[in-house]
Legacy VTK file of the C-alpha trace (Angstrom):
# vtk DataFile Version 3.0
C-alpha trace
ASCII
DATASET POLYDATA
POINTS 243 float
123.795 61.008 133.736
126.786 63.357 134.321
128.093 63.430 137.453
129.151 66.477 139.450
133.446 66.730 139.863
134.046 67.702 143.436
137.619 68.680 144.229
139.179 67.622 147.828
142.837 68.178 148.879
143.601 64.884 149.820
145.600 61.737 148.719
143.333 59.867 146.562
143.639 55.731 146.395
141.243 53.083 144.556
140.527 50.675 147.848
140.503 53.353 150.462
137.991 55.768 152.176
138.250 59.389 152.545
135.873 61.791 154.435
134.791 64.602 152.748
135.847 68.167 153.502
132.704 69.765 154.333
131.862 71.749 151.657
131.915 68.932 149.567
129.695 67.127 151.731
127.379 69.600 151.859
126.962 69.915 148.024
126.718 66.458 147.245
124.673 65.337 150.135
122.321 68.528 150.830
122.095 69.978 147.773
122.330 67.085 145.265
120.766 64.798 147.838
122.982 61.380 147.475
122.752 59.114 149.850
124.429 55.607 151.033
125.360 54.143 147.828
125.363 56.984 145.525
128.153 57.520 143.109
130.158 60.433 142.545
133.517 61.901 141.194
136.230 62.983 142.882
139.810 64.520 142.004
142.755 66.312 143.956
144.835 67.801 140.510
147.220 64.905 140.189
145.321 64.167 136.418
143.086 61.512 137.473
139.323 61.235 138.097
138.489 59.143 141.087
134.980 57.172 140.848
133.390 56.935 144.661
130.735 56.172 146.196
129.014 57.340 149.925
129.768 54.599 152.052
128.806 57.100 155.597
126.809 59.868 156.478
126.923 61.091 159.963
125.715 64.326 161.893
129.567 65.581 161.838
131.049 63.623 158.752
130.439 61.805 155.610
132.899 59.440 153.706
133.359 57.942 150.262
134.963 54.792 149.604
137.662 55.366 146.140
136.057 52.223 143.500
138.420 53.270 140.581
141.293 55.910 138.634
140.970 57.424 135.185
143.637 59.298 134.037
142.259 62.332 132.246
144.050 63.510 129.200
142.521 67.053 128.017
145.731 69.401 128.839
146.537 71.621 126.257
149.988 70.553 124.255
150.482 74.586 124.517
151.462 75.584 127.548
149.848 78.969 128.439
150.792 81.102 131.305
148.599 84.488 131.955
150.650 87.404 133.114
147.575 89.410 134.511
147.209 93.188 135.698
145.042 92.611 138.756
141.658 94.147 137.754
138.568 94.700 139.754
136.432 92.287 141.455
134.226 90.169 139.402
136.316 90.982 136.160
139.345 89.212 137.646
136.891 86.202 138.594
135.400 86.023 135.433
139.186 86.669 133.588
140.644 83.655 136.349
137.688 81.218 135.238
137.360 81.306 131.376
141.229 81.076 131.182
140.741 77.884 133.224
138.558 76.877 130.511
140.107 77.135 127.843
143.287 75.793 129.318
145.756 77.860 130.810
148.264 76.300 132.560
149.722 79.381 135.407
148.212 82.911 136.024
150.853 84.956 137.497
148.805 88.437 139.086
150.698 91.400 139.175
150.172 94.865 140.512
151.753 97.669 137.830
151.285 101.219 137.495
148.102 101.746 136.422
146.814 98.854 138.899
143.363 100.398 140.003
143.367 97.343 142.951
146.093 97.272 145.924
146.338 94.937 147.927
148.197 94.813 151.728
149.323 91.386 152.830
146.043 90.621 154.381
144.120 91.083 151.154
146.477 89.857 148.992
146.116 86.392 151.243
142.241 86.636 151.123
141.923 87.555 147.228
144.615 84.577 146.493
142.594 82.074 148.317
139.309 83.508 146.743
141.094 83.128 142.945
142.047 79.634 143.644
138.489 78.542 144.337
137.489 80.445 141.438
140.068 78.329 139.508
139.218 74.791 141.311
135.309 75.651 140.743
136.175 75.986 136.581
138.375 72.773 136.785
135.417 70.727 138.112
132.819 72.554 136.066
135.262 71.774 132.827
136.422 68.677 133.339
140.269 69.511 133.904
141.933 66.980 136.399
144.997 69.036 136.705
144.529 72.688 138.262
146.448 75.648 137.381
148.927 77.474 139.739
147.564 80.951 140.372
150.700 82.689 142.218
150.883 85.008 145.039
149.971 88.925 143.782
153.077 90.368 143.466
154.988 93.409 141.210
155.363 93.575 137.927
159.139 94.128 138.340
158.927 90.790 139.935
156.316 88.500 138.014
157.595 89.551 134.561
160.623 87.536 134.888
158.734 84.247 135.685
157.833 84.522 131.907
157.421 80.854 130.793
158.402 80.212 126.898
158.078 83.265 124.240
156.348 86.366 126.041
153.640 88.604 124.028
152.243 91.847 125.093
149.214 92.393 122.879
149.918 95.490 120.458
147.395 96.376 117.753
150.576 98.029 116.094
152.670 95.138 116.435
154.768 93.972 113.051
154.146 90.418 114.545
150.674 88.813 114.405
149.253 85.306 114.744
149.705 84.204 111.654
154.012 84.701 112.046
153.467 81.913 114.800
151.907 79.475 112.618
154.834 77.741 111.654
156.892 79.097 114.511
157.932 76.344 117.063
156.086 77.251 120.346
155.503 74.516 123.096
155.312 77.408 125.675
154.418 81.485 125.737
153.117 84.002 128.657
150.867 86.762 127.393
151.163 89.579 129.199
147.861 91.548 129.789
147.284 94.834 131.793
145.038 96.280 134.372
141.789 98.433 133.368
144.605 101.352 132.556
146.650 99.215 130.231
150.580 99.100 130.803
152.010 102.423 131.428
155.338 103.106 129.402
157.685 101.932 131.965
155.715 98.661 132.545
155.949 98.179 128.724
159.882 99.115 129.709
160.324 96.312 132.411
158.122 93.384 130.150
160.319 94.238 126.515
163.413 94.331 128.891
162.186 90.684 130.359
162.001 89.394 126.546
158.702 90.276 126.010
157.550 90.599 122.418
154.482 92.797 120.667
152.006 90.428 119.132
148.545 91.982 116.952
145.850 90.257 118.117
143.359 92.480 115.198
143.059 96.379 115.034
141.756 96.947 118.065
141.919 97.792 121.645
140.485 95.090 124.307
139.372 95.680 127.461
141.358 93.702 130.407
138.748 91.308 130.462
138.402 90.699 126.944
142.177 90.503 125.538
143.227 87.879 127.385
140.680 85.100 126.763
140.935 86.223 123.091
144.532 85.822 123.113
144.607 82.449 124.606
141.345 80.791 122.463
143.271 82.397 119.413
146.769 80.976 120.216
144.610 77.133 121.341
143.140 77.536 118.045
146.126 77.886 116.358
148.558 75.881 118.266
146.815 74.131 121.102
143.846 72.214 121.208
140.959 74.334 120.004
142.062 73.755 116.376
LINES 1 244
243 0 1 2 3 4 5 6 7 8 9 10 11 12 13 14 15 16 17 18 19 20 21 22 23 24 25 26 27 28 29 30 31 32 33 34 35 36 37 38 39 40 41 42 43 44 45 46 47 48 49 50 51 52 53 54 55 56 57 58 59 60 61 62 63 64 65 66 67 68 69 70 71 72 73 74 75 76 77 78 79 80 81 82 83 84 85 86 87 88 89 90 91 92 93 94 95 96 97 98 99 100 101 102 103 104 105 106 107 108 109 110 111 112 113 114 115 116 117 118 119 120 121 122 123 124 125 126 127 128 129 130 131 132 133 134 135 136 137 138 139 140 141 142 143 144 145 146 147 148 149 150 151 152 153 154 155 156 157 158 159 160 161 162 163 164 165 166 167 168 169 170 171 172 173 174 175 176 177 178 179 180 181 182 183 184 185 186 187 188 189 190 191 192 193 194 195 196 197 198 199 200 201 202 203 204 205 206 207 208 209 210 211 212 213 214 215 216 217 218 219 220 221 222 223 224 225 226 227 228 229 230 231 232 233 234 235 236 237 238 239 240 241 242
């Protein structure tokens, strides 16, 4: 039987006991109906899965004992950063979820000239916490034991400078295509995807100035919720671990 994996923000060590956070305890004990002695799997993002068993159930807390640790080696050899123009609501959630499942290493949410979503400091903090929760849930489901970084929302002018490796802007008219990367040395890259309204001319100038180059991913213009996911999957198949 496949055991549900649960993220816990705590140091985990074989032989120790850990108090389960309320949301994890609720899911394991009330939804999955685990009891004392039942097994579960915990992870904290350090690259390991920790086999555990429930050892205490109380009205106010539940504890689990860590019985074994297993190194999880399922991270892609290609480190992909997604620089994503902030999209509305469920679109952004979907992008983060699927990008995590496909093996993204980092997400840089950026505000651009055509962004339809405008976040003040308070809303930005709430959205960041929500986005990180989406990523954690996707790690739980997909079996990843390393959690992708989700940076705080920031202006494109700032986020563009955080490029990791080669930077790409999807452009159906670009000279370079995926096939041109087949023999290139590529260990890390950053894909820049605009919001619903796309990148403005000034946005593109900023990206080009920061070292981004055009990349053709077919002849059609893709929506923001499609473009990044398609590019990640294609790059993973070409140079990562989906081939």
